[in-house]
N, C-alpha and C positions, 0 to 999 in steps of 0.2 A: 916809825915805819920808814923803811928804806925808800929813798926817792927813785923815781924812774928816770933813766938816762934819756938824753936828747935823741939818741939813736932809736930807743924803744918807742918813744912818742912819735917820731917821724915814721917809723915802720907801721905803727898803728894807723896814723893819719893817711898814709899811702894806700892803705887797704880800704879806705872809705871811698865809695863811688858816689859822687854828688852831681846831680844834674841841675839844669836851670842856673845859669850863672847868677849869683846873687844870694839872697837869704833863703836858706833851706832848713827845715826843722827835722831833727832825728830823735827817735826813741831808741835808747840803747841801755840794756840792763848791764850795769857795771858792778863788778865786785868791789868790795871796800878797798882792795889793793889798787885796782885801776883808778878808782875815784880819787883816793887820797894822793896817789902818785902822780896822776895826770893833772889834777886841779891847778897846781901852781903854774905849770907850763902853759896850760890852756888860757888861764887868766892873763899870763904874760903876753901871749900871742893874740889877745883880743877875742878869745873864744869864751863862752859863758855857759855854765851849767845852771839850770833852774829846776828845782825839785817839783815833781807832779806825782804825789803819792809815793809809790814804791819805784817809780820810773824817773829816770833823769832825762831831761830834754837838753840836747846840745844844739845850739844855734850858731851858725857860722857864715861868714861871708867870704867865700873863696871861689876860685874858678876851678872846679873839679867836676867829675861826672858821678852819677849815682843811680841806683835802682829805687824808684819810688813806687809804693803800692797805691791802689786806687783809693784807699782810705785817706781822707783829707787830714793833713797834719801828721801823717805817719810814714816813716820810711824804714826799709830794711837795710841795715848796713851789711855789706857782704864783701868778702875778699875777692880779688880778681881770679878768674877761672884758671889762670896759669899756675896759681899757687895751690889749687885744690887737687887732691888725689882722685876725686870723683870724676866720672865721665861727664862730658858736657850735657848729655841727655840720658835719661834712663826711663824705661818703660815697665810699668807694673802690669800684672795680669788684670783683665777687666773684671769688674764686679757686676752683679745683677741685682736689680731692685728687690728688696724683701728677702734676699738669700744671704746666708752667713758668708762673710768674707774674712780671710785671715792671711796676712802676708808679713813675713819676717824680713827685716832689712839685715843682710849679712855684711856688716861693715868690715869684718876681718878680711874680706877679699881685697880691700883697698889699702888698709894700713893696720899695723898692730898698735897696741897701747890702749889705755883707758880713755873713754869718751866722757866729757863733762857736759851735763845738761843738754842732751839731744832733744830736739823739738821739731814739729812739722808745722810750718806756716801754711795757712789756707784751708786747714781741715775744718775750721769753724763753720764753713759754708756747706758742709756735707752732713745733713741730718742722719743720725743713726750710726755714725762712725766715730772711733776714738783711736788715740795713739798711746800705746803702753810704753813708757820710758824704760821700765825695768828690763823688758825683754825685746825691745825694739820691734814691736808688732803693731801693724795697722789692722784693726779688726772692727767688726760690727755688722749690722744689716742696714745698708743704705736705703733710705725711704723714697728717694726720687732720682730719676736719671739725670745725667749731665756729664760734662767734661770739665774737670776742675784742675786748675794750675796750682801746684804745691811746691814747697821747698823744704827739703830736709836740712836742718842746720845742726852742725856738731862743733863743739869746742874741744880741741885736743889738749890733753893734760900737759904735754911737753912744750907747748908754745901758745902764743896769744891768737894764732890764726883761727878764724871761724870758717870751716869748710862747709860748702853748700852743695846740694845736689837737686837740680830742678827736675820735676817730673810731672806728668799729667795722670790724674786718677780718673779713669773712665767708668761710669756706672751706666750700664745698659738697661733698658726696660725689659720686664719679664713678659714676653708676648704670650707665654702659656697661661698667664693669669687673666687674659682678656677673654670675654665671652664671644661665642661664635655669632650670636645674634642678640638683639635687644628689642623687646616688644614695648612699644610706646602706648601711653594712655589713649583711650578712644577719642576720635575726632568726629565732627559732624559737618556736613556740607554747609557752607555759608556762615558758620560760626567761627569767630576768631579763635585761633589755636596757638598756644605757647607752652611748650613743655621742655624740660631739661633732658637731654640725652645723658643718662647716668653712666659716665665713665670717669675713672680716676684722672683728674686733670693734672695731677703731679707728674704724669708720664711725659708731659711736654711734647706731645706729638704735633705734627702738622696734619690738620684734618681737611678733607674735602668730601662733600656729600654728593652722590650722583643719583639722579632720578627724581628728586623731590619737586623740582620746578614744574614738572608735568602735572602735578596735582595742586598747584597754587601755593606751595610751601617753599621755604628757604631755610638755610642753615647758618646760624651765627656761631662760627667756630670759636670766637673769643669767649663767648659765654655758654657754649655748648647747648644752644637753644634751637629747637625745631619750631618754626613759627610761620604764621600766615593765615590765610583763609582758604580751606579746602574747597576745590571747585567741582570735584566729582567723588562719588561714593565707590567703595570697593576695599579690597585688602591689598596693600601695596608693600613691596620690598624695595628699599633703597639701599645703596651700597656706600658705606662710610669708609673711605680710604684713609689710611694713616701712614705716616712715615716718621722716622727719627734718624737724624744724621749723626753717625758716629765718627771716629777718627779715620778708619780705613774702610768702613762699609756703611751702607744705608739699610736700616731695618724698616720693613714695610709690610703691610697686610691690609685686610679689610674686614669689616663687621657688617652683617645684614641688619638693617633697621626695619622692623615690621610695624606697619601702621594700618589700623582698620578705620575706615571713614564711613559713618552712617549717612543715610539720606537726610536731607533737611527735615525738620519737624513737620513742615507743611506737606511734605511728600507722604508722610505717614498719616497725619491727622488733618481732616478738613475742618473748617470752622463754619458750620452750617447753622443758620439762625432758625429758631423755632417758628412754627406756623403762626403768623400774626392773627389768624382767626381762631386759634385754639382757645379753649376755655381756661380761665384763670391765668392770664398772662402774668409774667413776673420778670423783673429786671435781671439781666444776665449776671450782674455783679452788684455788690452793695458794700458800703463802708460807713463807719460811724465813729465819732470821737466824743467822749464825755470828760469834762473837767470835774473830778470828784475830790475837791480840796487838795489833799496831799498826794492824790493818785490820779493817773490817767486810766480810763477804760477805753480800749481800742478794739474795734470789731471789723472784720472783713469776710466776704464770702464771694465765691466765683465758681463757674462751671468747671467740671473736669474734662479731660480730653475725650473721654467716651461720649459725654453729653454733647460736646461740641461737634464731634464727628457724626453723631446720629441726629443732630438737630433737636436735641431735647432741651427742655427748660432746666434751669437751676432748681434742684430739688431741696437744697438746704435753706435754713433761715435762722435768724438770731434776733434777740431783743436784749437790750441792756438799759438799766436805769439806775440813777443815783438820787435818792430822796434827801434833799437838803434838810427838810423838817425833821425827818426821822433819823437820818445818818446811816440808813441801810443801803447797801448795793444789791441789786437784783440782776442776774444774768441768766438767760435761757438760750440754748442752742439745740436745734433740731436737725436731724440728718434724714432727709426724705429717702424712702426706699425706692430704688430705681425700677423695681418691677411693679410698683403701685402707680397706676396711671395718673393719679392726681396728688401724688406725694408732695408736689410743690405747694399745694394749698393746705395739705395736712400739716406740713412743717410750719407754715405761716400761722395757721390758727392755733397750733399747739403752743408756740412761743408767745404769741400775743395774749392768749387767754391765761396761760400760766403766770406771766409777768403781772397782768392786771389783778388776778386773784391774790397773788402774794402781796402786792402793794396794799390792796384793800384790806386784807386780813391783818397785816401789820398795823395799819392805821387804826382799825377797829380794836385790835387786841390791846394796844398800848394806850388808847384813849379810855378804855374801860378798866384796865389793870395798871394801876400806878406802881411800878416796880423799880427797884434800884438795879439798873441794867447789868452791871458787872457781877453782882452776887447772883442774879437770876440766870445769866448765861454760863456762869462757872459755879454750879451748885456744890455745896460742901457736905451734903448729906443725901440720903436716899430719897427723902421727900422732895428735895430740890431737883433731883435727877428725873423723878417721875413727872414733875411739872414741866421740866424742859422738854422731855420727850413728847408729852402731850401737846406742847406748844408747836414743836416741829411737825408733828402729825397734822395739827390744825392748819399749819401754814403750807408745807410742801406736799404732803400726800393729798390734801384737799385740792391743791392747784393741779396736780396730775389728774385727779379724778374729774375735776370740772372741765379740763381740756378734752378729756376723752368724751364726755357727754356732749360738749359743744360741737366737736367734729362730727359726732354721730348724728346730731340733730341737723347740722348743716348738710350732710350727705343726703339725709332723708328729704330735706327741703329742695334739693337739686335733683331728686330722683336718681341718685347715684349709689353705687355700692360703697358702703362704709369702708371696706377693706382696701379700696383704691386710694385711700388717704393715709396709708401706712407711713409712719415716721418714728424715728427714735427721739429721745429727749434727754437733755442735761439741764438741770436747774440748780442754781446756787444762790445763797444769800450770805452777806458778809457785813459785820458790824465792828467798828473800831472801839475797843474798850476805853474807859476813861483813864484808867491808871496806865496800863501797858498791854499791848498785844491786840489780837483780833479773834473774834468768834466767827467761824466759817462752818456752814452746813450745806449739804446738797444731796442730790439723788441723781442716778443715771439709769435710763432704761434703753437697752439696745446698744448699738455700736457707738464708738466715741468714748470720751472720758473727761474727767475733771482732774487737774493736778495743781497742787500748791507746793512751791519749791522756794527754798532760801539758799542762795549760792554760797554765802559765807559759812554757814553751818552744814550745808549739803543735806538738810532735812527735807524729806519728800513725803507728801500725803497724796494718795490717789483715791478718787471716787469713781468706781466702775460698777457696771451692772452686776449685781449679785443674785438676781432672780434665777430660778431654775430654767434651763434652756428648753426649747421645743424638742420634740421627738427627733427631728431631722438635724439637731445640733445648732439651729439658728437662734439668734437672740429675739426676745419679744419686741413688739412694736406698740405704739400708743393705741392701736386699734385692736389689740388682743383682749380677749375677755378677762384675762388675769387682772387687768386694771380695776375692774369692778367686782370681780368674784373673789379675789384674794387680797383684800385690803391689808390683812396682817402681813402678807409678804411685802407689800409696798412699804409698810411701816418699818420692817426690818431692813429694807433697802436704803434707809436713810443713814447718813454718816455726818458726824460733826466733830470739829476740832477746835482747840484753842492753840494759837500759834503766837509766839512773841513777835515775829516779823516774817516777812516773805519778800522774795525778789519778784515773784510772779505768781498770779493765779491765772490759770488758763482753762478754757473750755473749748474742746475741739471735736469736730465731726469725725466719723470713722475714716473718711477719705483723707483727712488731714493727718490723723494718727498713723495711717499706713505709710505715708511718705516721710514721716519724721522718726518713727520708732520701728526699725526693722533690722534684721541681721544682728550685728553686735550692739546696736543701739536699742537696748532693752527698755521698755516703758517703765519698769520698776527700778531702774538703775539711776542713782543720783548723778553718776558720771554722764549718762546720756542726757539728763536734764541740764547739767551744766553746759554741755555742748549746745543744746537747744537754746539756752538763755544767751550764750555768747553770740549765736547766730542772730537772734532777735536784736540784740544791742547793736550789732554791726550793720544789719540790713534794714532795721526799722527805726531804732531810737537815735540814729545819727542825724535824722532830718529835723527840720523845725517842727515845733509843737503842732501847728495846724496842718502839717503834712504827714503826721504819724499814720492816720488811717489809710491814706493813699500809699504810703510806703509799705504798710502791712499787706494791702491788696496786691501790690506789685510783687512782694516777696512770695506770697502763697501761690502765685502762678507757677513757680518752679522752685519750691523750697529745697529740693534735694537734687544734686547732680547725678545721683546714682539710682534714682527710681522715678519712673514716670508717674504723674498724678492723674490716674485714670478717672477717679471719682471726684465729685464736687468737694471743694475744700472750704471749710468755715472755721474761723479761729477768732476767739475773743480773749483778750488778755487784760489784766489789771496789774499795774506796776507803779511803784513810787515815782514821783516826778524827779527825784534825785538819782534814779537809775537802779535802785535796789541794792 
């Protein structure tokens, strides 16, 4: 290969601008010709090439000036301006975010001849844009605004000179894409508030919010957050001013931020205590926790907003038991009817009597009938199924029937109307099988329901009232005559399942069901139950074991941000200690 003359080498070195007197590093793409031709001369003059992949690094220690980029260890070698046919500065038409941009560099205006390896330095910082070498076109849809410094570099075919043209590429925001107003999520007086103002942050605006301070709120422009504690109720409009500094003009405008602030809860609902002299007083709330070997059984009950406001007693009740000797779990939940004057006592009696009857009948049955539990609870033939159904009728239906009779006798002993003790009822029994899985059976009368859900398989079993409704469309209560007159209907209202595993068994009152399963959260949707289970784990199961019941009681005070809990809420859950 022909050697490069001293004059050519010197001409090339003269075109290098090097700053910072001393050691400077350069990245220079060299053709084989330049590399092979310059190498001997550079080595002779104390300069050294070190390969880095496909790029050669030139290190030298001389007193010259250079243009260095902000990237550490990288410099752009550029010829002096006087040797370039390009103008010292060049302005491109401005681009707009999200809109197609297309600009062709017409280099023939500056010189004739073929151009080798044209490239645009600095384009990598502009998302959505590219440079087409074949037709010298800068094109694309820029994704965010900015003012970008760029350099067009060309190598002419007839000489070693690298001509450069410096220019700024300006991308302006698209103001037409901005909304005229933004409605923020609902706020409430005295409740902490923190919500994102949903605007595209890539616009790189300067923001300033006017008017929010008067309501106790402030605006964090770095994180686009409206936050604080509202001090007064009403519907407010704040003005969000924005601006963007371009090269020759400032783009600015405003967006209305709409926020509705409700009165504080206590302004809506009073917390009135029941008359201390009323008959059958009852605690306003209750909680309980049972260690059932591999499971926790957790229960909680409290008054609803309407009961608090009117000074009514808590109408709901629950009972739960784990028999260590038998291995059976028994859970009962009753939802007292608000229009029944002594529903609070009716729900108490219903759950206590039913739980006691079930326990006694289980003890009696299995002391008199020695059975292999797994084969008995999972029958393999018709005879076995008949025995199992008779067993469930004997246990569950009889418990409902006895609870009805007991409430009736109690009302008569107090010279009160039996109907004033109206309450619904959910009753469940559960047994862990020896080999694998669980036998679960239950019945439901009136509002509320029983659910068995496994989050890994998304399997869901529901036990809800299947009795015919009253003429007015309402559900039956434990004080209705159907309990004693239609025993066959009660037997058909029994449900039982064999499940391999479960994340949660839950019994809930109607008031609890209303605030958990509404709108898109359908009660028969495994997706809704997965959401419910995740809430329980986050709000209840995060605490220490001995605090589970208190955490559950706290959570059911306001389990949904989107729906007020008007009625009493009672919830009993059974879940694995490992979290299901």
